[in-house]
Each structure stands twice: as C-alpha cells, then as structure tokens.
Backbone as CSV, one residue per row, in Angstrom:
resi,resn,N_x,N_y,N_z,CA_x,CA_y,CA_z,C_x,C_y,C_z
1,MET,37.935,-79.238,39.919,37.976,-78.120,40.725,36.838,-77.342,41.112
2,VAL,36.349,-77.268,42.366,35.033,-76.662,42.652,35.242,-74.948,42.813
3,ASP,34.291,-74.334,42.083,34.322,-73.030,42.177,34.032,-72.345,43.689
4,PRO,34.687,-71.446,44.056,34.501,-70.632,45.362,33.191,-70.167,45.350
5,ASP,32.621,-70.185,46.627,31.370,-69.386,46.724,31.362,-68.234,46.654
6,PRO,30.122,-67.341,46.364,30.021,-66.003,46.339,30.817,-65.207,47.264
7,GLU,30.547,-65.425,48.538,31.254,-64.746,49.450,32.929,-64.655,49.155
8,THR,33.392,-66.001,48.824,34.764,-66.090,48.709,35.367,-65.265,47.698
9,ARG,34.285,-65.336,46.516,34.813,-64.579,45.313,34.941,-62.982,45.670
10,THR,33.610,-62.748,46.286,33.760,-61.032,46.567,34.832,-60.566,47.434
11,GLU,34.988,-61.507,48.480,36.190,-61.212,49.438,37.681,-60.935,48.633
12,ALA,37.870,-61.869,47.361,38.906,-62.042,46.808,39.081,-60.775,45.958
13,LEU,37.962,-60.354,45.300,37.728,-59.137,44.645,37.956,-57.870,45.335
14,VAL,37.297,-57.782,46.394,37.606,-56.769,47.387,39.231,-56.314,47.685
15,ALA,39.938,-57.659,48.035,41.212,-57.716,48.098,41.963,-57.177,47.109
16,ALA,41.558,-57.638,45.874,42.240,-57.271,44.569,42.237,-55.791,44.056
17,ALA,40.839,-55.398,44.637,40.498,-54.141,44.498,41.200,-52.794,45.302
18,ARG,41.620,-53.345,46.591,42.357,-52.603,47.770,43.794,-52.660,46.658
19,ARG,44.188,-53.520,46.060,45.574,-53.291,45.780,45.242,-52.619,44.411
20,GLN,44.048,-52.164,43.962,43.925,-50.902,42.635,44.057,-52.015,41.530
21,GLU,43.896,-53.263,41.591,43.877,-53.930,40.411,42.525,-53.700,39.522
22,ARG,42.591,-53.013,38.468,41.520,-52.543,37.688,40.281,-53.773,37.270
23,PRO,40.904,-54.847,36.749,40.207,-55.907,36.693,39.241,-56.151,37.870
24,ALA,39.551,-56.045,39.118,38.770,-56.550,39.980,37.809,-55.494,40.265
25,ILE,38.026,-54.141,40.271,37.236,-53.051,40.473,35.885,-52.919,39.466
26,GLU,36.518,-53.662,37.986,35.495,-53.639,37.011,34.366,-54.539,37.593
27,GLN,34.813,-55.718,37.919,34.075,-56.887,38.211,33.152,-56.541,39.254
28,LEU,33.678,-55.684,40.337,32.776,-55.502,41.234,31.784,-54.533,41.073
29,LEU,31.988,-53.498,40.067,31.050,-52.492,39.548,30.063,-53.172,38.929
30,VAL,30.493,-54.251,37.778,29.499,-54.824,37.106,28.486,-55.711,37.938
31,ARG,29.267,-56.332,38.975,28.238,-57.023,39.816,27.017,-56.480,40.441
32,HIS,27.372,-55.254,40.932,26.377,-54.579,41.871,25.857,-53.382,41.122
33,LEU,26.095,-53.027,39.918,25.346,-51.935,39.114,23.819,-51.947,39.008
34,PRO,23.479,-53.102,38.734,22.040,-53.403,38.401,21.178,-52.801,39.809
35,GLY,21.391,-53.587,40.874,20.835,-53.166,42.180,21.010,-51.671,42.583
36,LEU,22.181,-51.424,42.490,22.784,-49.861,43.118,21.925,-49.148,42.014
37,GLU,21.955,-49.101,40.834,20.983,-48.070,39.970,19.681,-48.289,40.430
38,ALA,19.104,-49.296,40.573,17.887,-49.342,40.972,17.504,-48.578,42.128
39,PHE,18.452,-48.896,43.257,18.326,-47.988,44.467,18.412,-46.618,44.290
40,VAL,19.465,-46.009,43.680,19.662,-44.692,43.043,18.488,-44.049,42.743
41,ARG,17.890,-44.581,41.653,16.573,-44.067,41.041,15.627,-44.034,42.131
42,LEU,15.347,-45.039,42.692,13.932,-45.020,43.413,14.355,-44.220,44.681
43,ARG,15.458,-43.781,45.318,15.867,-42.882,46.278,16.162,-41.400,45.837
44,MET,16.413,-41.351,44.590,16.200,-39.930,43.765,14.995,-39.036,44.057
45,GLY,13.801,-39.961,43.950,12.717,-39.007,44.146,12.305,-38.240,42.587
46,ALA,11.182,-38.005,42.422,10.703,-37.571,41.139,11.537,-36.157,40.761
47,GLY,11.894,-35.384,41.677,12.490,-34.049,41.458,13.787,-34.072,40.720
48,LEU,14.841,-34.854,41.503,16.182,-35.197,41.343,16.259,-35.951,39.867
49,ARG,15.262,-36.812,39.615,15.303,-37.666,38.278,15.273,-36.603,37.109
50,GLY,14.835,-35.411,37.220,14.774,-34.731,36.192,15.930,-33.933,35.995
51,LEU,16.672,-33.858,37.133,18.021,-32.917,37.119,19.174,-33.764,36.943
52,ALA,19.266,-35.095,36.983,20.322,-35.843,37.038,19.978,-37.320,36.382
53,THR,21.024,-38.361,35.931,20.402,-39.385,35.625,21.193,-40.566,36.652
54,ALA,20.482,-41.540,36.856,21.000,-42.449,37.931,22.632,-43.106,37.243
55,PRO,22.499,-43.377,35.919,23.754,-43.968,35.584,24.921,-43.017,35.921
56,ASP,25.002,-41.807,35.736,25.983,-40.944,36.258,26.168,-40.885,37.827
57,LEU,25.290,-40.778,38.574,25.131,-40.783,39.840,25.937,-41.762,40.334
58,VAL,25.464,-43.323,39.792,26.145,-44.342,40.075,27.499,-44.626,39.607
59,GLN,28.019,-43.957,38.463,29.453,-44.154,38.167,30.316,-43.196,38.914
60,SER,29.461,-42.272,39.342,30.342,-41.509,40.236,30.609,-42.078,41.638
61,VAL,29.525,-42.638,42.216,29.581,-43.568,43.544,30.766,-44.470,43.385
62,CYS,30.877,-45.373,42.367,31.492,-46.366,42.324,33.224,-45.952,41.799
63,ARG,33.338,-44.665,41.194,34.685,-44.425,40.782,35.115,-43.993,42.154
64,GLU,34.444,-43.401,43.190,34.800,-42.845,44.482,35.353,-43.924,45.385
65,VAL,34.326,-44.977,45.616,34.695,-45.849,46.299,35.394,-47.438,46.215
66,LEU,35.036,-47.561,44.658,35.705,-48.799,44.609,37.215,-48.630,44.032
67,GLU,37.854,-47.208,43.806,39.026,-46.904,43.326,39.470,-46.475,44.885
68,ASP,38.761,-46.296,45.723,39.906,-45.894,47.070,39.087,-46.456,48.289
69,LEU,39.110,-48.104,48.540,38.500,-48.999,49.500,39.144,-48.506,50.887
70,GLY,40.163,-47.921,50.801,41.004,-47.536,52.210,40.959,-48.707,53.144
71,ASP,40.357,-48.360,54.563,40.437,-49.288,55.361,39.057,-50.212,55.573
72,PHE,38.286,-50.365,54.611,37.499,-51.048,54.473,37.661,-52.508,54.840
73,GLU,36.645,-52.891,55.600,36.975,-54.417,56.036,35.832,-55.215,55.513
74,PHE,35.961,-56.219,54.879,35.098,-57.164,54.121,34.529,-57.956,55.194
75,ARG,33.058,-58.016,55.331,32.267,-58.824,56.335,31.417,-59.650,55.709
76,GLY,31.359,-59.759,54.416,30.340,-60.681,53.837,29.647,-59.827,52.608
77,GLU,29.040,-60.361,51.810,28.234,-59.787,50.425,27.440,-58.923,50.819
78,ALA,26.240,-59.127,51.814,25.314,-58.225,51.883,25.876,-56.971,52.640
79,PRO,26.697,-56.902,53.858,27.080,-55.833,54.314,28.001,-54.778,53.466
80,PHE,28.874,-55.529,52.421,29.349,-55.145,51.370,28.624,-54.205,50.454
81,ARG,27.462,-54.839,49.879,26.480,-54.236,49.297,25.726,-52.956,50.031
82,ALA,25.666,-53.122,51.495,25.099,-52.158,51.911,26.109,-50.902,52.136
83,TRP,27.363,-51.349,52.281,28.440,-50.248,52.465,28.151,-49.328,50.993
84,LEU,28.189,-50.056,50.015,28.188,-49.148,48.535,26.705,-48.511,48.639
85,TYR,25.643,-48.962,49.163,24.500,-47.851,49.002,24.508,-46.884,50.025
86,THR,25.300,-47.199,51.137,25.277,-46.192,52.105,26.000,-44.915,51.415
87,CYS,26.963,-45.462,50.465,27.784,-44.258,49.590,26.892,-43.802,48.810
88,ALA,26.222,-44.425,48.082,24.812,-43.692,47.215,24.214,-42.668,48.001
89,GLU,23.589,-43.426,49.058,22.773,-42.211,49.921,23.624,-40.992,50.145
90,ASN,24.898,-40.955,50.499,25.703,-39.800,50.764,25.585,-38.831,49.272
91,LYS,25.939,-39.647,48.433,25.976,-38.991,47.113,24.581,-38.065,46.929
92,LEU,23.581,-38.832,46.999,22.346,-38.495,46.668,21.767,-37.240,47.501
93,ARG,22.205,-37.296,48.760,22.231,-36.204,49.874,23.071,-34.982,49.274
94,GLU,24.278,-35.302,48.707,24.859,-34.144,48.130,24.212,-33.535,46.930
95,LYS,23.938,-34.560,46.193,23.121,-33.766,44.935,21.989,-33.069,45.269
96,HIS,21.120,-33.355,46.588,19.744,-32.885,46.866,20.258,-31.265,47.279
97,ARG,21.400,-31.567,48.021,21.694,-30.188,48.843,22.375,-29.002,47.975
98,PHE,23.022,-29.567,46.690,23.327,-28.785,45.608,22.223,-27.816,44.813
99,HIS,21.010,-29.064,44.350,20.128,-28.438,43.546,19.133,-27.381,44.612
100,HIS,19.105,-27.676,45.887,18.241,-27.191,46.890,19.094,-25.522,46.710
101,ALA,20.273,-25.491,46.986,21.210,-24.382,47.510,21.039,-23.602,45.911
102,ALA,21.317,-24.273,44.734,21.187,-23.470,43.538,19.623,-23.111,43.297
103,LYS,18.603,-23.348,44.104,17.156,-22.849,43.852,16.899,-23.237,42.597
104,ARG,17.068,-24.484,42.154,16.680,-24.910,40.745,15.149,-25.269,40.920
105,ASP,14.388,-24.935,39.706,13.173,-25.348,39.522,12.933,-26.900,39.556
106,VAL,12.828,-27.682,40.590,12.635,-29.110,40.636,11.445,-29.581,40.341
107,ALA,10.264,-28.644,40.416,9.031,-29.125,40.250,8.716,-29.067,38.799
108,ALA,9.232,-28.257,38.026,8.922,-28.208,36.549,9.828,-29.147,35.846
109,ALA,10.813,-30.109,36.228,11.969,-30.815,35.820,11.133,-31.612,35.242
110,VAL,11.515,-32.210,33.828,11.401,-33.261,33.243,12.188,-34.679,33.181
111,PRO,11.847,-35.722,33.662,12.824,-36.816,33.882,13.803,-37.098,32.571
112,LEU,15.032,-37.272,32.941,15.957,-37.155,31.805,15.889,-38.774,31.417
113,PRO,16.203,-38.766,29.965,16.122,-40.476,29.650,17.690,-41.065,30.069
114,ASP,17.642,-42.404,30.102,18.941,-42.812,30.345,18.827,-44.351,29.875
115,ALA,19.962,-44.614,29.544,20.045,-46.126,29.198,20.701,-47.038,30.590
116,SER,19.625,-47.823,31.175,20.007,-48.497,32.445,19.836,-49.850,32.290
117,THR,20.350,-50.413,33.603,20.463,-52.015,33.716,19.681,-52.501,34.973
118,PHE,19.136,-51.219,35.516,18.238,-51.652,36.741,16.844,-52.531,36.651
119,LEU,16.164,-52.525,35.598,14.982,-53.174,35.682,14.733,-54.558,36.244
120,PRO,15.694,-55.759,36.196,15.578,-56.822,37.035,15.379,-56.515,38.298
121,ALA,16.256,-55.511,38.985,16.435,-55.280,40.272,14.921,-54.433,40.620
122,TYR,14.167,-53.620,39.980,12.767,-53.495,40.043,11.854,-54.466,40.222
123,ARG,11.913,-55.760,39.335,11.233,-56.739,39.484,10.905,-57.459,40.758
124,THR,12.222,-57.205,41.569,12.154,-57.743,43.052,10.916,-57.132,43.745
125,LEU,10.894,-55.734,43.620,9.636,-55.138,44.188,8.210,-55.548,43.913
126,CYS,7.931,-55.558,42.788,6.508,-56.163,42.709,6.653,-56.714,41.086
127,THR,5.734,-57.728,41.035,5.496,-58.098,39.619,4.114,-57.837,39.027
128,PRO,4.199,-56.719,38.047,2.763,-56.224,37.609,1.847,-57.582,36.950
129,SER,0.478,-57.307,36.924,-0.448,-58.483,36.601,-0.362,-58.324,35.085
130,ARG,0.072,-57.544,34.365,-0.040,-57.495,32.753,1.274,-57.076,32.346
131,ASP,1.595,-57.338,31.017,2.823,-57.116,30.462,2.692,-55.479,29.998
132,VAL,3.530,-54.623,30.129,3.663,-53.520,29.937,4.924,-53.380,29.001
133,GLU,5.227,-52.143,28.555,6.251,-51.442,27.883,7.286,-51.046,28.884
134,LEU,8.595,-51.211,28.496,9.618,-51.138,29.275,9.821,-49.822,30.175
135,LYS,9.704,-48.886,29.414,9.367,-47.397,29.717,8.177,-47.012,30.742
136,GLU,7.181,-47.404,30.561,5.690,-47.492,31.284,5.946,-48.443,32.504
137,GLN,6.558,-49.222,32.351,6.911,-50.115,33.636,7.673,-49.494,34.648
138,MET,8.689,-48.970,33.928,9.669,-47.804,35.141,8.842,-46.765,35.541
139,ARG,8.189,-46.155,34.964,7.365,-44.991,35.407,6.609,-45.342,36.305
140,ARG,5.619,-46.561,36.091,4.814,-46.786,37.026,5.294,-47.133,38.371
141,ILE,6.318,-48.041,38.285,7.301,-48.723,39.638,7.669,-47.133,40.520
142,GLU,8.507,-46.337,39.723,8.996,-45.096,40.291,7.732,-44.149,40.732
143,ALA,6.841,-43.982,39.978,5.659,-43.227,40.388,5.105,-43.562,41.696
144,ALA,4.761,-44.759,41.849,4.109,-45.485,42.717,5.193,-45.505,44.033
145,PHE,6.544,-45.686,43.943,7.290,-45.733,44.796,7.352,-44.106,45.676
146,ASP,7.338,-43.422,44.824,7.309,-42.142,45.303,6.275,-41.757,46.184
147,GLN,5.015,-42.527,46.082,3.823,-42.438,46.940,3.959,-43.264,48.222
148,LEU,4.919,-43.752,48.451,4.973,-44.606,49.659,5.826,-43.644,50.945
149,PRO,5.338,-43.717,51.904,5.561,-42.908,53.248,7.225,-43.605,53.249
150,ASP,7.913,-42.518,53.908,9.566,-42.663,53.954,9.710,-43.713,54.571
151,ASP,9.134,-44.274,55.667,9.629,-45.292,56.181,9.460,-46.842,55.419
152,TYR,8.433,-46.535,54.715,7.994,-47.676,53.843,9.348,-47.685,52.579
153,ARG,9.747,-46.740,52.226,10.791,-46.622,51.238,12.005,-47.055,51.632
154,GLU,12.235,-46.678,53.057,13.795,-47.093,53.392,13.754,-48.763,53.726
155,ALA,12.644,-49.061,54.260,12.682,-50.615,54.553,12.763,-51.494,53.379
156,VAL,11.975,-50.996,52.293,11.767,-51.699,51.390,12.849,-51.922,50.585
157,THR,13.656,-50.642,50.362,14.674,-50.626,49.720,16.243,-51.460,50.306
158,LEU,16.166,-51.136,51.504,16.943,-51.821,52.256,16.929,-53.272,52.417
159,HIS,15.713,-53.866,52.338,15.470,-55.148,52.387,15.752,-56.160,50.918
160,LYS,14.719,-55.167,49.958,14.755,-56.078,48.670,15.913,-55.639,47.721
161,LEU,16.546,-54.333,47.859,17.566,-54.168,47.207,19.131,-54.229,47.572
162,CYS,19.083,-53.778,48.706,20.369,-53.686,49.658,20.609,-55.387,50.179
163,GLY,19.625,-55.963,50.581,19.597,-57.386,50.926,20.006,-57.541,52.535
164,LEU,19.602,-56.621,53.183,19.858,-56.309,54.743,18.750,-57.388,55.282
165,SER,19.108,-58.317,56.388,18.219,-58.972,57.084,17.056,-57.716,57.919
166,HIS,16.127,-58.408,58.506,14.973,-57.456,59.009,15.872,-57.008,60.348
167,ALA,16.589,-57.860,61.157,17.622,-57.465,62.223,18.426,-56.568,61.834
168,GLU,19.152,-56.310,60.671,19.908,-55.580,60.302,19.265,-54.193,60.123
169,ILE,18.059,-54.322,59.343,17.350,-52.969,59.127,16.560,-52.252,60.235
170,ALA,16.413,-53.045,61.231,15.663,-52.902,62.574,16.582,-51.857,63.406
171,ALA,18.277,-52.429,63.383,19.052,-51.732,64.133,19.547,-50.378,63.491
172,ARG,19.420,-50.454,62.059,19.629,-49.355,61.455,18.408,-48.165,61.356
173,MET,17.319,-48.608,61.463,16.107,-47.633,61.615,15.638,-47.444,62.869
174,GLN,16.526,-48.039,63.909,15.931,-48.046,65.399,14.255,-48.368,65.466
175,ARG,14.113,-49.397,65.139,12.665,-49.989,65.206,13.042,-51.387,65.663
176,SER,11.647,-52.032,66.023,11.998,-53.510,66.476,11.880,-54.341,65.363
177,GLU,12.373,-55.373,65.097,12.298,-56.314,64.078,11.056,-56.809,63.647
178,GLY,9.976,-56.795,64.387,8.405,-56.831,63.914,8.008,-55.567,63.255
179,ALA,8.476,-54.756,63.571,7.997,-53.387,63.195,8.441,-53.059,61.617
180,VAL,9.585,-53.792,61.562,10.441,-53.773,60.333,9.833,-54.815,59.316
181,ARG,9.329,-55.788,60.041,8.680,-56.835,58.649,7.675,-56.446,58.363
182,ASN,6.833,-55.507,59.300,5.462,-55.106,59.116,5.511,-53.994,57.776
183,LEU,6.571,-53.438,58.168,7.077,-52.230,57.153,7.321,-52.734,56.141
184,VAL,8.241,-53.780,55.763,8.450,-54.163,54.229,7.278,-54.918,53.650
185,TYR,6.345,-55.578,54.601,5.189,-56.398,53.982,4.269,-55.328,53.553
186,ARG,3.953,-54.247,54.242,3.061,-53.281,53.984,3.822,-52.378,52.754
187,GLY,4.735,-51.938,52.897,5.330,-51.430,51.613,5.124,-52.163,50.361
188,ILE,5.502,-53.369,50.394,5.396,-53.978,49.245,4.081,-54.341,48.557
189,SER,3.234,-54.660,49.568,1.690,-54.669,49.298,1.221,-53.302,48.527
190,ARG,1.483,-52.376,49.189,0.984,-50.936,48.863,1.645,-50.661,47.542
191,LEU,2.803,-51.031,47.033,3.632,-50.731,45.940,2.649,-51.491,44.919
192,ALA,2.608,-53.009,45.302,1.942,-53.482,44.329,0.745,-53.315,43.640
193,LEU,-0.191,-52.851,44.743,-1.469,-52.256,44.525,-1.286,-51.135,43.681
194,LEU,-0.654,-50.081,43.966,-0.429,-48.853,43.193,0.007,-49.245,41.714
195,VAL,0.662,-50.001,41.692,1.364,-50.338,40.262,0.289,-51.062,39.501
196,ASP,-0.348,-52.037,39.986,-1.270,-52.758,39.445,-2.498,-52.171,39.129
197,GLY,-2.769,-51.314,39.899,-4.112,-50.582,39.823,-3.743,-49.084,39.096
198,GLY,-2.838,-48.880,38.723,-2.393,-47.666,37.906,-2.824,-46.275,38.461
199,ASP,-2.854,-46.315,40.035,-3.281,-45.258,40.915,-2.079,-44.613,41.108
200,THR,-1.245,-43.941,39.956,-0.067,-43.416,40.252,0.153,-41.711,40.032
201,ALA,-0.827,-41.254,40.050,-0.905,-39.681,40.002,-0.566,-39.121,41.231
202,GLY,0.038,-38.220,41.230,0.965,-37.289,42.414,0.075,-37.122,43.328
C-alpha cells in the first residue's frame, strides 16, 4: 500500500484536528514546530527576545489555533503553514503592544535561554562557512537578521520559512514578483555576508 502524499496527510490531520482529535493536533504541532519557532524568533527582534522565549510564544499560538480551527479551509500545505505563521505574527504584535504599553526597558533586556528545535530551519537561511558552536551560530544568525531592512526580513521569512511562492509574497507585500525575487536574493546574500563576515554588531 502506497503512503499518501504530504498534502493528503496534512489535509487528513486538519480534518481530524477540527474534530478535536488530540493526536492529530499534536502531529500538526510537531510537524510545523521547528519552522514556526524559527519564524517567531527571527520576527521577535532583539528586544522581545529578552522578554519572552520563542517556545512559549509558539506554544501559545499552537494552543489557540490548532485546538480551535473553526472554519479554516485547508487549501494545501504551504497555505496552511502561512496561516499558522500569520497567527504567530498576530501573537507577536500582541506581545509587542503589551511590552510597549508596560514601558518595559527593552533595550536593557538580556536574551533569555530556551531549549529550541529551530536550528535546522535557520540553516535554510544561510550556511556559515565554518563550524561554530550552536549558541554562537544562533546568535550570529539572529544578530545578522536584525540588521536586514524590514522588507528583506519579510520576503526572506515568507519564502524560506513559510514556503510561500514569489507570486504569493508579491500579492501579500503589494510588490511585483520580480521585486520580491530581488528582495529574497538580496536578503539571503546580505545575511550570508553578515554571518560569515562577523559584522553583526548593532
């Protein structure tokens, strides 16, 4: 018997999750956890990384969306993943508003440690030219990513982590497809130079 393709398996999981079947919810969480956590960490920015941990935010997102899928209509693996990441973006905005309203000292915050699963997703962004310690590699990638212009960060994360096509990103960012291709290429190139060159000071 031939195993169903990934799209079919995910559609079946979503249908089961809508029925509140816990095993299906857990499988969806596990499948998307590494990429979702990488996405959250990179979009948190240096300030919020010092006030919250990515795993906590990801767990909050997954708890809210996977246990209450509501009227979500499955249209494929990439759109489902993008929907999850949109929920994560909303959670990040909520956290940013909370910490801004509380007038917390974001600049003085020290990044919190966490046990994470996202490094393989980080490796889709660039491949450092030399072997470095795990924590150092995380720090360098995040510090380099924080230096990218906003539109570069948007295009790179949507393409490399969310898996959206250039056309889908163009519609979302209200840019031409050619402009998005250029943003992704320039973003990845600059990120690689920053990580390999070590120029990641603020």
